[in-house]
matplotlib code that plots the C-alpha trace (Angstrom):
import matplotlib.pyplot as plt

x = [26.3, 23.8, 22.2, 18.8, 16.0, 14.6, 10.9, 7.9, 4.8, 1.5, -1.2, -4.6, -5.3, -4.0, -0.8, -0.8, 0.8, 3.2, 4.3, 4.9, 7.0, 9.0, 9.8, 10.9, 13.1, 14.9, 17.2, 20.2, 19.8, 16.4, 16.6, 14.4, 14.6, 11.5, 12.7, 9.4, 5.8, 3.1, -0.4, -3.3, -5.1, -3.6, -5.2, -3.9, -2.4, 0.2, 1.9, 2.6, 4.0, 6.4, 7.4, 8.1, 10.3, 12.3, 11.0, 10.3, 6.6, 4.8, 1.1, -0.5, -4.1, -6.1, -8.9, -6.5, -6.2, -8.6, -8.2, -6.9, -4.2, -3.1, -2.8, -0.9, 1.5, 2.3, 2.7, 5.1, 7.2, 7.6, 8.6, 11.2, 12.6, 13.2, 14.9, 12.2, 12.4, 9.6, 6.2, 4.0, 0.4, -0.7, -4.3, -4.0, -7.6, -7.1, -7.4, -4.4, -4.6, -3.5, -0.7, 0.8, 0.4, 2.1, 5.0, 5.5, 4.7, 6.8, 7.6, 4.1, 2.8, -0.5, -1.9, -5.6, -7.8, -9.0, -7.8, -7.6, -8.9, -12.0, -13.5, -11.8, -12.6, -14.2, -16.1, -14.3, -15.0, -18.8, -18.9, -16.9, -19.3, -22.4, -21.1, -20.6, -16.9, -14.8, -11.5, -10.4, -7.0, -4.8, -3.0, 0.0, 0.0, 1.5, -0.7, -2.1, -4.6, -7.4, -8.4, -6.9, -6.0, -2.2, -0.1, 0.0, 3.2, 2.2, -1.0, -2.0, -5.3, -7.0, -10.2, -13.3, -15.0, -18.7, -18.4, -16.6, -18.0, -16.9, -14.9, -13.2, -12.3, -10.9, -8.7, -7.6, -6.9, -4.9, -2.7, -2.1, -1.4, 1.3, 3.1, 2.6, 3.5, 7.0, 7.8, 6.4, 8.4, 11.5, 11.0, 10.3, 13.1, 15.6, 14.7, 15.3]
y = [0.3, 2.9, 2.5, 0.8, 2.4, 0.2, -0.1, -1.5, -2.8, -2.6, -5.1, -6.4, -9.2, -11.3, -9.4, -9.6, -6.1, -7.0, -10.0, -7.6, -5.4, -8.3, -9.6, -6.2, -5.6, -9.0, -7.2, -5.7, -2.8, -1.9, 1.3, -0.1, -3.2, -4.7, -4.9, -5.5, -6.4, -5.4, -6.8, -5.5, -8.9, -12.1, -14.2, -12.1, -14.4, -11.7, -12.9, -16.2, -14.4, -12.3, -15.3, -17.4, -14.5, -14.4, -10.9, -10.2, -9.9, -8.1, -8.7, -5.6, -6.5, -3.2, -4.8, -4.9, -1.1, 1.2, 3.9, 4.7, 6.8, 4.0, 1.6, 4.2, 4.9, 1.2, 1.1, 4.0, 2.4, -0.8, 1.2, 3.2, 0.2, -1.5, 1.6, 1.9, 5.0, 4.5, 2.9, 1.4, 0.7, -2.3, -3.2, -1.9, -1.3, 1.2, 5.0, 6.3, 9.2, 12.7, 12.5, 9.4, 10.7, 14.0, 12.1, 10.0, 12.7, 12.4, 8.7, 7.2, 5.8, 4.1, 2.4, 2.9, 1.1, 4.0, 6.9, 9.5, 12.0, 10.1, 7.4, 7.8, 5.3, 1.9, -0.1, 1.7, -1.0, -1.0, 2.8, 3.1, 0.7, 2.4, 5.8, 4.4, 5.4, 4.6, 4.1, 2.7, 2.0, 2.5, 5.3, 5.4, 8.5, 10.1, 9.7, 12.8, 13.3, 13.6, 10.1, 9.3, 12.9, 13.1, 14.0, 11.4, 9.6, 7.2, 6.3, 3.8, 3.6, 1.0, 1.1, -0.6, -3.1, -3.9, -7.2, -5.8, -6.7, -5.8, -9.1, -8.5, -4.9, -6.1, -8.6, -6.1, -3.3, -5.8, -6.5, -2.8, -2.4, -5.1, -3.3, 0.2, -0.1, -1.5, 1.2, 3.9, 2.5, 2.5, 6.1, 7.2, 5.3, 6.5, 10.1, 9.7]
z = [-4.5, -3.2, 0.2, 0.0, 2.0, 4.8, 4.0, 5.8, 4.1, 6.0, 5.1, 6.2, 3.7, 0.8, 0.2, -3.6, -3.8, -1.0, -3.1, -6.1, -3.9, -2.4, -5.9, -7.1, -4.0, -4.4, -6.8, -5.1, -7.6, -6.3, -4.1, -1.3, 0.8, 2.4, 6.0, 7.8, 7.2, 9.7, 9.6, 11.7, 11.1, 12.5, 9.8, 6.8, 4.1, 3.4, 6.6, 4.9, 1.9, 4.0, 6.1, 3.0, 1.8, 5.0, 6.0, 9.6, 10.4, 13.3, 13.9, 15.5, 16.0, 16.0, 18.1, 21.1, 21.3, 22.9, 20.3, 16.8, 18.4, 20.8, 17.8, 15.8, 18.7, 18.9, 15.1, 15.2, 18.0, 15.9, 12.8, 14.7, 16.5, 13.1, 11.6, 8.9, 6.7, 4.3, 4.7, 2.0, 2.6, 0.6, 1.2, 4.8, 5.7, 8.5, 8.5, 10.2, 12.7, 11.8, 14.3, 12.7, 9.2, 10.2, 11.8, 8.7, 6.1, 3.0, 3.9, 3.7, 0.4, -0.5, -3.5, -4.4, -6.9, -8.9, -11.0, -8.2, -7.4, -8.7, -6.5, -3.2, -0.5, -0.9, -3.5, -6.4, -9.0, -8.5, -8.4, -11.7, -13.4, -12.0, -13.3, -16.8, -16.8, -19.9, -18.0, -14.6, -13.1, -10.0, -8.3, -6.0, -3.9, -0.8, 2.3, 3.9, 6.7, 4.0, 2.7, -0.7, -1.4, -1.3, -4.3, -7.0, -7.5, -10.3, -12.1, -14.8, -16.7, -18.8, -21.0, -19.7, -22.0, -22.2, -20.4, -17.4, -14.0, -10.4, -10.5, -13.8, -12.8, -9.5, -11.4, -14.1, -11.5, -9.5, -12.5, -12.9, -9.2, -9.1, -12.0, -10.7, -7.0, -7.5, -10.1, -7.8, -4.8, -7.0, -7.9, -4.3, -2.7, -5.3, -4.4, -0.6]

ax = plt.figure().add_subplot(projection="3d")
ax.plot(x, y, z, "-o")
ax.set_aspect("equal")
plt.show()
């Protein structure tokens, strides 16, 4: 059997994408193993999901660090100490420093709720509705020092309907994300 890539998932909230990655990685045929979950928020529900799955969890509360660089240095230390080779951002609501992104270049992946390069940043669902777009979706991409600008690994679109609201788009995009992220991780990990 091929070696499975030790992967960390970084979260800040509910962990629905984390759960999709955990479920995909349960198969011994999957090329990545979720070896660690790190949350920057002590109250993130994703911690419960990771604990229930028997995955080690570290809480790294960003409010306890004087700077972004100090937080990122602590994050790097934890990843290295756990032998992590690939990092998936899954609703991790922190912008990482250029130094950290450079250190983990080519091993740092994010999922974003829009069809990048359109609608980088926050509030994508409302912005898509306001613009009268016909399609929406999700993108998995490599993380670079420029927000939501790295090369696209995988993307899936769906058509908007007249009754869509921010809430329905959030739910529909979430369904796409939970399919797309495991497939993208499989592709990335198999290539390492």
